[in-house]
Each structure stands twice: as C-alpha cells, then as structure tokens.
N, CA, C and O atoms as a GROMACS GRO file, in nm:
protein
  292
    1UNK      N    1  -1.941   0.909   1.860
    1UNK     CA    2  -1.868   0.971   1.720
    1UNK      C    3  -1.786   0.881   1.649
    1UNK      O    4  -1.805   0.805   1.554
    2UNK      N    5  -1.664   0.916   1.738
    2UNK     CA    6  -1.518   0.786   1.642
    2UNK      C    7  -1.601   0.655   1.651
    2UNK      O    8  -1.591   0.586   1.549
    3UNK      N    9  -1.663   0.616   1.728
    3UNK     CA   10  -1.683   0.483   1.701
    3UNK      C   11  -1.754   0.470   1.608
    3UNK      O   12  -1.738   0.356   1.564
    4UNK      N   13  -1.882   0.566   1.510
    4UNK     CA   14  -1.890   0.468   1.432
    4UNK      C   15  -1.811   0.566   1.253
    4UNK      O   16  -1.846   0.558   1.135
    5UNK      N   17  -1.715   0.637   1.312
    5UNK     CA   18  -1.641   0.636   1.230
    5UNK      C   19  -1.575   0.539   1.166
    5UNK      O   20  -1.567   0.501   1.049
    6UNK      N   21  -1.510   0.494   1.308
    6UNK     CA   22  -1.437   0.387   1.306
    6UNK      C   23  -1.442   0.222   1.279
    6UNK      O   24  -1.344   0.148   1.286
    7UNK      N   25  -1.605   0.173   1.239
    7UNK     CA   26  -1.689   0.109   1.256
    7UNK      C   27  -1.690   0.147   1.062
    7UNK      O   28  -1.667   0.068   0.971
    8UNK      N   29  -1.705   0.207   1.060
    8UNK     CA   30  -1.724   0.212   0.900
    8UNK      C   31  -1.559   0.200   0.806
    8UNK      O   32  -1.551   0.182   0.685
    9UNK      N   33  -1.464   0.211   0.882
    9UNK     CA   34  -1.355   0.283   0.806
    9UNK      C   35  -1.321   0.104   0.800
    9UNK      O   36  -1.292   0.040   0.699
   10UNK      N   37  -1.339   0.040   0.971
   10UNK     CA   38  -1.254  -0.041   0.943
   10UNK      C   39  -1.332  -0.156   0.869
   10UNK      O   40  -1.266  -0.259   0.853
   11UNK      N   41  -1.468  -0.156   0.818
   11UNK     CA   42  -1.582  -0.224   0.687
   11UNK      C   43  -1.541  -0.208   0.596
   11UNK      O   44  -1.544  -0.290   0.505
   12UNK      N   45  -1.466  -0.051   0.588
   12UNK     CA   46  -1.472  -0.033   0.368
   12UNK      C   47  -1.248  -0.095   0.399
   12UNK      O   48  -1.152  -0.095   0.322
   13UNK      N   49  -1.256  -0.114   0.474
   13UNK     CA   50  -1.066  -0.218   0.478
   13UNK      C   51  -1.083  -0.331   0.442
   13UNK      O   52  -0.993  -0.372   0.370
   14UNK      N   53  -1.173  -0.409   0.466
   14UNK     CA   54  -1.229  -0.544   0.570
   14UNK      C   55  -1.266  -0.599   0.330
   14UNK      O   56  -1.221  -0.679   0.248
   15UNK      N   57  -1.365  -0.493   0.337
   15UNK     CA   58  -1.418  -0.526   0.179
   15UNK      C   59  -1.276  -0.469   0.133
   15UNK      O   60  -1.180  -0.546   0.130
   16UNK      N   61  -1.263  -0.362   0.103
   16UNK     CA   62  -1.140  -0.335   0.004
   16UNK      C   63  -1.005  -0.445   0.004
   16UNK      O   64  -0.954  -0.482  -0.102
   17UNK      N   65  -0.950  -0.496   0.156
   17UNK     CA   66  -0.903  -0.609   0.099
   17UNK      C   67  -0.954  -0.756   0.079
   17UNK      O   68  -0.881  -0.853   0.057
   18UNK      N   69  -1.046  -0.757   0.086
   18UNK     CA   70  -1.083  -0.938   0.018
   18UNK      C   71  -1.098  -0.912  -0.115
   18UNK      O   72  -1.034  -0.976  -0.198
   19UNK      N   73  -1.232  -0.763  -0.164
   19UNK     CA   74  -1.165  -0.757  -0.327
   19UNK      C   75  -1.038  -0.733  -0.396
   19UNK      O   76  -1.043  -0.749  -0.518
   20UNK      N   77  -0.928  -0.699  -0.347
   20UNK     CA   78  -0.784  -0.694  -0.351
   20UNK      C   79  -0.694  -0.821  -0.364
   20UNK      O   80  -0.600  -0.844  -0.439
   21UNK      N   81  -0.758  -0.904  -0.255
   21UNK     CA   82  -0.713  -1.062  -0.281
   21UNK      C   83  -0.772  -1.073  -0.391
   21UNK      O   84  -0.714  -1.044  -0.495
   22UNK      N   85  -0.956  -1.139  -0.387
   22UNK     CA   86  -0.972  -1.188  -0.519
   22UNK      C   87  -0.943  -1.153  -0.605
   22UNK      O   88  -0.967  -1.254  -0.672
   23UNK      N   89  -0.887  -1.050  -0.706
   23UNK     CA   90  -0.831  -0.955  -0.768
   23UNK      C   91  -0.704  -1.012  -0.836
   23UNK      O   92  -0.675  -1.031  -0.954
   24UNK      N   93  -0.632  -1.034  -0.710
   24UNK     CA   94  -0.536  -1.108  -0.754
   24UNK      C   95  -0.515  -1.306  -0.790
   24UNK      O   96  -0.438  -1.386  -0.843
   25UNK      N   97  -0.637  -1.297  -0.719
   25UNK     CA   98  -0.681  -1.529  -0.765
   25UNK      C   99  -0.666  -1.579  -0.659
   25UNK      O  100  -0.665  -1.701  -0.642
   26UNK      N  101  -0.643  -1.446  -0.515
   26UNK     CA  102  -0.622  -1.551  -0.412
   26UNK      C  103  -0.615  -1.597  -0.288
   26UNK      O  104  -0.569  -1.514  -0.209
   27UNK      N  105  -0.652  -1.729  -0.230
   27UNK     CA  106  -0.756  -1.770  -0.136
   27UNK      C  107  -0.730  -1.744  -0.076
   27UNK      O  108  -0.611  -1.715  -0.086
   28UNK      N  109  -0.811  -1.708   0.095
   28UNK     CA  110  -0.760  -1.689   0.179
   28UNK      C  111  -0.618  -1.740   0.265
   28UNK      O  112  -0.535  -1.667   0.320
   29UNK      N  113  -0.618  -1.881   0.257
   29UNK     CA  114  -0.509  -1.914   0.255
   29UNK      C  115  -0.417  -1.863   0.226
   29UNK      O  116  -0.338  -1.826   0.312
   30UNK      N  117  -0.383  -1.833   0.038
   30UNK     CA  118  -0.260  -1.792  -0.005
   30UNK      C  119  -0.263  -1.681   0.087
   30UNK      O  120  -0.182  -1.685   0.180
   31UNK      N  121  -0.337  -1.588   0.079
   31UNK     CA  122  -0.219  -1.477   0.183
   31UNK      C  123  -0.187  -1.484   0.297
   31UNK      O  124  -0.116  -1.413   0.368
   32UNK      N  125  -0.262  -1.604   0.321
   32UNK     CA  126  -0.266  -1.684   0.465
   32UNK      C  127  -0.047  -1.626   0.476
   32UNK      O  128   0.021  -1.532   0.519
   33UNK      N  129  -0.022  -1.791   0.386
   33UNK     CA  130   0.078  -1.820   0.375
   33UNK      C  131   0.230  -1.712   0.337
   33UNK      O  132   0.351  -1.729   0.354
   34UNK      N  133   0.148  -1.606   0.283
   34UNK     CA  134   0.219  -1.541   0.167
   34UNK      C  135   0.235  -1.404   0.300
   34UNK      O  136   0.345  -1.390   0.351
   35UNK      N  137   0.170  -1.354   0.324
   35UNK     CA  138   0.220  -1.274   0.447
   35UNK      C  139   0.231  -1.303   0.558
   35UNK      O  140   0.218  -1.214   0.642
   36UNK      N  141   0.262  -1.464   0.606
   36UNK     CA  142   0.277  -1.496   0.706
   36UNK      C  143   0.184  -1.456   0.802
   36UNK      O  144   0.248  -1.397   0.888
   37UNK      N  145   0.044  -1.458   0.836
   37UNK     CA  146   0.001  -1.474   0.904
   37UNK      C  147  -0.132  -1.580   0.929
   37UNK      O  148  -0.173  -1.629   0.824
   38UNK      N  149  -0.213  -1.625   1.066
   38UNK     CA  150  -0.283  -1.703   1.086
   38UNK      C  151  -0.433  -1.681   0.973
   38UNK      O  152  -0.500  -1.579   0.957
   39UNK      N  153  -0.448  -1.813   0.910
   39UNK     CA  154  -0.575  -1.817   0.803
   39UNK      C  155  -0.709  -1.790   0.863
   39UNK      O  156  -0.803  -1.758   0.791
   40UNK      N  157  -0.723  -1.804   1.008
   40UNK     CA  158  -0.850  -1.716   1.105
   40UNK      C  159  -0.800  -1.583   1.123
   40UNK      O  160  -0.862  -1.526   1.033
   41UNK      N  161  -0.704  -1.460   1.198
   41UNK     CA  162  -0.645  -1.366   1.185
   41UNK      C  163  -0.717  -1.284   0.969
   41UNK      O  164  -0.782  -1.183   0.941
   42UNK      N  165  -0.661  -1.392   0.882
   42UNK     CA  166  -0.761  -1.267   0.743
   42UNK      C  167  -0.884  -1.289   0.764
   42UNK      O  168  -0.931  -1.184   0.807
   43UNK      N  169  -0.983  -1.387   0.755
   43UNK     CA  170  -1.088  -1.446   0.809
   43UNK      C  171  -1.163  -1.322   0.890
   43UNK      O  172  -1.244  -1.247   0.835
   44UNK      N  173  -1.128  -1.313   1.014
   44UNK     CA  174  -1.200  -1.194   1.155
   44UNK      C  175  -1.131  -1.067   1.004
   44UNK      O  176  -1.226  -0.992   0.980
   45UNK      N  177  -1.037  -1.038   0.932
   45UNK     CA  178  -0.984  -0.935   0.931
   45UNK      C  179  -1.071  -0.904   0.798
   45UNK      O  180  -1.110  -0.795   0.839
   46UNK      N  181  -1.130  -0.913   0.673
   46UNK     CA  182  -1.220  -0.959   0.601
   46UNK      C  183  -1.337  -0.974   0.621
   46UNK      O  184  -1.424  -1.000   0.537
   47UNK      N  185  -1.350  -0.957   0.758
   47UNK     CA  186  -1.518  -0.986   0.818
   47UNK      C  187  -1.554  -0.814   0.882
   47UNK      O  188  -1.662  -0.759   0.863
   48UNK      N  189  -1.504  -0.787   0.915
   48UNK     CA  190  -1.463  -0.648   0.991
   48UNK      C  191  -1.454  -0.734   1.124
   48UNK      O  192  -1.494  -0.847   1.098
   49UNK      N  193  -1.436  -0.729   1.187
   49UNK     CA  194  -1.471  -0.793   1.317
   49UNK      C  195  -1.287  -0.793   1.401
   49UNK      O  196  -1.285  -0.815   1.522
   50UNK      N  197  -1.203  -0.778   1.357
   50UNK     CA  198  -1.095  -0.770   1.391
   50UNK      C  199  -0.983  -0.594   1.325
   50UNK      O  200  -0.895  -0.584   1.240
   51UNK      N  201  -1.017  -0.539   1.373
   51UNK     CA  202  -0.906  -0.377   1.396
   51UNK      C  203  -0.772  -0.425   1.405
   51UNK      O  204  -0.714  -0.442   1.512
   52UNK      N  205  -0.696  -0.457   1.233
   52UNK     CA  206  -0.581  -0.500   1.284
   52UNK      C  207  -0.484  -0.436   1.343
   52UNK      O  208  -0.528  -0.351   1.420
   53UNK      N  209  -0.364  -0.441   1.339
   53UNK     CA  210  -0.241  -0.306   1.374
   53UNK      C  211  -0.136  -0.256   1.217
   53UNK      O  212  -0.116  -0.361   1.154
   54UNK      N  213  -0.103  -0.196   1.181
   54UNK     CA  214   0.005  -0.170   1.176
   54UNK      C  215   0.066  -0.272   1.043
   54UNK      O  216   0.062  -0.304   0.924
   55UNK      N  217   0.106  -0.285   1.136
   55UNK     CA  218   0.238  -0.428   1.076
   55UNK      C  219   0.159  -0.522   1.039
   55UNK      O  220   0.215  -0.619   0.988
   56UNK      N  221   0.051  -0.527   1.048
   56UNK     CA  222  -0.074  -0.611   1.011
   56UNK      C  223  -0.023  -0.581   0.847
   56UNK      O  224   0.062  -0.642   0.781
   57UNK      N  225  -0.116  -0.456   0.807
   57UNK     CA  226  -0.111  -0.433   0.738
   57UNK      C  227  -0.077  -0.370   0.602
   57UNK      O  228  -0.123  -0.335   0.493
   58UNK      N  229   0.072  -0.379   0.706
   58UNK     CA  230   0.233  -0.392   0.635
   58UNK      C  231   0.243  -0.535   0.509
   58UNK      O  232   0.259  -0.539   0.387
   59UNK      N  233   0.225  -0.638   0.617
   59UNK     CA  234   0.205  -0.763   0.611
   59UNK      C  235   0.105  -0.823   0.457
   59UNK      O  236   0.107  -0.918   0.378
   60UNK      N  237   0.034  -0.712   0.479
   60UNK     CA  238  -0.078  -0.736   0.377
   60UNK      C  239  -0.081  -0.711   0.266
   60UNK      O  240  -0.118  -0.777   0.168
   61UNK      N  241  -0.016  -0.551   0.285
   61UNK     CA  242   0.038  -0.476   0.191
   61UNK      C  243   0.174  -0.566   0.047
   61UNK      O  244   0.184  -0.560  -0.076
   62UNK      N  245   0.241  -0.628   0.145
   62UNK     CA  246   0.374  -0.667   0.075
   62UNK      C  247   0.292  -0.796   0.010
   62UNK      O  248   0.319  -0.824  -0.107
   63UNK      N  249   0.226  -0.850   0.058
   63UNK     CA  250   0.155  -0.988   0.069
   63UNK      C  251   0.132  -0.953  -0.045
   63UNK      O  252   0.213  -0.991  -0.129
   64UNK      N  253   0.048  -0.893  -0.078
   64UNK     CA  254  -0.099  -0.855  -0.176
   64UNK      C  255  -0.049  -0.755  -0.320
   64UNK      O  256  -0.108  -0.715  -0.421
   65UNK      N  257   0.145  -0.736  -0.244
   65UNK     CA  258   0.194  -0.608  -0.411
   65UNK      C  259   0.151  -0.490  -0.410
   65UNK      O  260   0.201  -0.394  -0.468
   66UNK      N  261   0.017  -0.493  -0.314
   66UNK     CA  262  -0.040  -0.297  -0.280
   66UNK      C  263   0.031  -0.219  -0.245
   66UNK      O  264   0.147  -0.215  -0.202
   67UNK      N  265  -0.044  -0.153  -0.264
   67UNK     CA  266  -0.013   0.032  -0.207
   67UNK      C  267  -0.175   0.097  -0.129
   67UNK      O  268  -0.293   0.116  -0.160
   68UNK      N  269  -0.076   0.112  -0.008
   68UNK     CA  270  -0.203   0.140   0.114
   68UNK      C  271  -0.337   0.210   0.050
   68UNK      O  272  -0.443   0.178   0.104
   69UNK      N  273  -0.342   0.291  -0.046
   69UNK     CA  274  -0.509   0.369  -0.160
   69UNK      C  275  -0.578   0.235  -0.202
   69UNK      O  276  -0.696   0.229  -0.239
   70UNK      N  277  -0.492   0.126  -0.193
   70UNK     CA  278  -0.652   0.084  -0.294
   70UNK      C  279  -0.693  -0.038  -0.154
   70UNK      O  280  -0.767  -0.133  -0.178
   71UNK      N  281  -0.627  -0.014   0.000
   71UNK     CA  282  -0.713  -0.106   0.097
   71UNK      C  283  -0.829   0.056   0.148
   71UNK      O  284  -0.949   0.064   0.176
   72UNK      N  285  -0.703   0.176   0.137
   72UNK     CA  286  -0.751   0.227   0.221
   72UNK      C  287  -0.884   0.389   0.139
   72UNK      O  288  -0.952   0.488   0.167
   73UNK      N  289  -0.843   0.311   0.047
   73UNK     CA  290  -0.988   0.430  -0.015
   73UNK      C  291  -1.093   0.428   0.008
   73UNK      O  292  -1.169   0.512  -0.040
   0.00000   0.00000   0.00000
C-alpha cells in the first residue's frame, strides 16, 4: 500500500519539478549548476527514478526560488 502511494508522490514531485524548472526558463544543466547537484541526479529526479533526500529538495527549492507547495502540490 505505501509503495504505491510513494510511487505516486514521486511521480507527482518529478512532474512538478520539471514544470517549475521549465516555467523559469531553466535547463536541467542550469538547475544542476545553480543547485550544486549533478546533472544526472536532476534527470533521475525528473523522471521519478530517484527518490531524493530532504537536503536535495531544499537545494532544488533554493535554486528555483520556489515554495515547497509548488513541488509537492
């Protein structure tokens, strides 16, 4: 039960991250540079292949100048 719910949350987060990045006119490379994360990590997060940590989410929020609600809605 939790696994299905977690997968849905992961896919929603991935979709919201990609949308937020695109709305700001940023490429994955731009986001990687600004957040200090690896480009491959950004790609895996946006394709819901990586369940990321709170620290990484915080770095993404800062790099996007976004509110947590935007990524978790």
